[in-house]
VEXVODO-365242 format. One line per 5 residues: for each residue x, y, z of N, C-alpha, C. Coordinates in nm, 2 decimals, padded with zeros to 4 digits. Atoms other than C-alpha are relative to their C-alpha. Layout:
BEGIN
X Y Z X Y Z X Y Z; ...
//
This chain:
BEGIN
00.08 -00.12 00.00 00.00 00.00 00.00 00.09 00.13 00.00; -00.09 -00.12 -00.01 00.28 00.24 00.09 00.07 00.03 -00.13; -00.07 -00.01 00.13 00.45 00.17 -00.24 -00.09 00.08 -00.10; 00.09 -00.07 00.09 00.14 00.30 -00.43 -00.01 00.14 00.04; 00.00 -00.14 -00.04 00.13 00.61 -00.22 00.12 00.08 -00.05
-00.13 -00.06 00.04 00.49 00.69 -00.29 00.00 00.02 -00.15; 00.01 -00.01 00.15 00.43 00.63 -00.67 -00.09 00.12 -00.04; 00.09 -00.11 00.03 00.14 00.87 -00.67 00.06 00.13 00.03; -00.06 -00.12 -00.04 00.33 01.13 -00.48 00.11 00.04 -00.10; -00.10 -00.03 00.10 00.62 01.10 -00.73 -00.06 00.06 -00.12
00.06 -00.06 00.12 00.39 01.16 -01.02 -00.05 00.14 00.02; 00.05 -00.13 -00.03 00.22 01.45 -00.85 00.11 00.11 00.01; -00.12 -00.09 -00.01 00.56 01.61 -00.77 00.05 00.03 -00.14; -00.05 -00.03 00.14 00.67 01.57 -01.13 -00.10 00.09 -00.08; 00.10 -00.08 00.07 00.34 01.72 -01.25 00.02 00.15 00.05
-00.02 -00.13 -00.06 00.40 02.02 -01.02 00.12 00.07 -00.06; -00.13 -00.05 00.06 00.76 02.06 -01.15 -00.03 00.04 -00.15; 00.03 -00.03 00.14 00.63 02.04 -01.51 -00.09 00.13 -00.01; 00.09 -00.11 00.00 00.36 02.30 -01.43 00.09 00.13 00.01; -00.09 -00.12 -00.02 00.63 02.55 -01.30 00.09 00.02 -00.12
-00.10 -00.01 00.11 00.88 02.48 -01.58 -00.08 00.05 -00.12; 00.07 -00.05 00.12 00.61 02.52 -01.85 -00.05 00.14 00.02; 00.05 -00.14 -00.03 00.47 02.84 -01.68 00.12 00.10 -00.03; -00.12 -00.09 00.02 00.82 03.00 -01.67 00.04 00.01 -00.14; -00.04 00.00 00.14 00.90 02.89 -02.02 -00.10 00.08 -00.08
00.10 -00.07 00.07 00.57 03.02 -02.15 00.00 00.15 00.02; 00.00 -00.14 -00.04 00.60 03.35 -01.97 00.12 00.07 -00.08; -00.11 -00.05 00.06 00.95 03.40 -02.11 -00.02 00.02 -00.16; 00.03 00.00 00.14 00.84 03.32 -02.47 -00.10 00.11 -00.03; 00.10 -00.10 00.03 00.53 03.53 -02.45 00.04 00.14 00.03
-00.04 -00.14 -00.03 00.69 03.83 -02.29 00.10 00.06 -00.10; -00.10 -00.05 00.09 00.97 03.85 -02.54 -00.03 -00.01 -00.15; 00.02 00.02 00.14 00.84 03.72 -02.87 -00.15 00.01 -00.05; 00.14 00.00 00.04 00.46 03.69 -02.88 -00.08 00.09 00.09; 00.06 -00.10 -00.09 00.35 04.01 -02.71 -00.15 00.03 -00.04
00.13 -00.03 00.04 00.03 04.04 -02.92 -00.09 -00.13 -00.01; 00.08 00.13 00.01 -00.08 03.67 -02.89 -00.11 00.00 00.10; 00.12 00.01 -00.09 -00.43 03.62 -02.74 -00.05 -00.14 00.02; 00.05 00.13 -00.03 -00.57 03.31 -02.57 -00.09 00.01 00.12; 00.10 00.00 -00.11 -00.88 03.28 -02.35 -00.01 00.14 00.07
00.01 -00.14 -00.06 -00.90 03.66 -02.30 00.12 00.06 00.06; -00.13 -00.06 -00.05 -00.54 03.71 -02.20 00.09 00.02 -00.12; -00.10 -00.04 00.10 -00.25 03.86 -02.40 00.14 -00.02 00.04; -00.14 00.01 -00.02 00.12 03.81 -02.43 00.05 -00.11 00.09; -00.06 00.10 -00.09 00.30 03.65 -02.14 -00.10 -00.08 00.08
00.11 00.07 -00.07 -00.02 03.56 -01.96 -00.05 -00.11 -00.08; 00.06 00.10 00.08 -00.16 03.37 -02.25 00.10 -00.12 -00.03; -00.10 00.10 00.02 00.16 03.18 -02.33 00.04 -00.07 00.12; -00.03 00.06 -00.12 00.23 03.12 -01.97 -00.11 -00.11 00.04; 00.12 00.10 -00.02 -00.12 02.95 -01.94 00.02 -00.12 -00.08
-00.02 00.12 00.09 -00.05 02.73 -02.24 00.12 -00.08 00.05; -00.12 00.07 -00.05 00.30 02.65 -02.11 -00.02 -00.08 00.12; 00.03 00.07 -00.13 00.17 02.55 -01.77 -00.08 -00.13 -00.03; 00.08 00.12 00.03 -00.09 02.31 -01.92 00.08 -00.10 -00.07; -00.08 00.09 00.08 00.16 02.16 -02.16 00.10 -00.07 00.10
-00.10 00.06 -00.10 00.42 02.11 -01.88 -00.07 -00.09 00.09; 00.08 00.09 -00.09 00.16 01.96 -01.65 -00.03 -00.13 -00.06; 00.03 00.13 00.07 00.05 01.70 -01.90 00.13 -00.08 -00.04; -00.12 00.07 00.05 00.40 01.62 -02.04 00.07 -00.06 00.12; -00.07 00.05 -00.11 00.56 01.58 -01.70 -00.08 -00.11 00.07
00.09 00.10 -00.06 00.26 01.39 -01.57 00.01 -00.13 -00.08; -00.02 00.12 00.08 00.29 01.14 -01.86 00.14 -00.06 00.02; -00.14 00.05 -00.03 00.67 01.11 -01.81 00.00 -00.07 00.13; 00.01 00.07 -00.14 00.61 01.04 -01.44 -00.07 -00.13 00.00; 00.08 00.12 00.01 00.34 00.79 -01.52 00.08 -00.11 -00.06
-00.08 00.10 00.08 00.57 00.61 -01.77 00.11 -00.05 00.09; -00.11 00.04 -00.09 00.86 00.61 -01.52 -00.05 -00.09 00.11; 00.05 00.08 -00.11 00.65 00.47 -01.24 -00.06 -00.13 -00.05; 00.06 00.13 00.05 00.48 00.21 -01.46 00.11 -00.10 -00.02; -00.11 00.10 00.02 00.82 00.05 -01.54 00.08 -00.02 00.13
-00.07 00.01 -00.12 00.95 00.10 -01.19 -00.07 -00.10 00.09; 00.07 00.10 -00.09 00.87 -00.22 -00.98 00.09 -00.04 00.11
//
């Protein structure tokens, strides 16, 4: 039972790390290059930061799931 809890916590931690990495990357790209980009009513760094955080959350979650799936 404890092993499953640890696996879930590892995936959640990786998802949080992906969220932060994606957010910071998106903010940097949007603030410097896509200043007029609009998404869901936001512009520039806010819009790309939102997209980056979602992408990072999903990608790092999938990576964490795949790592845990093969870790036995």
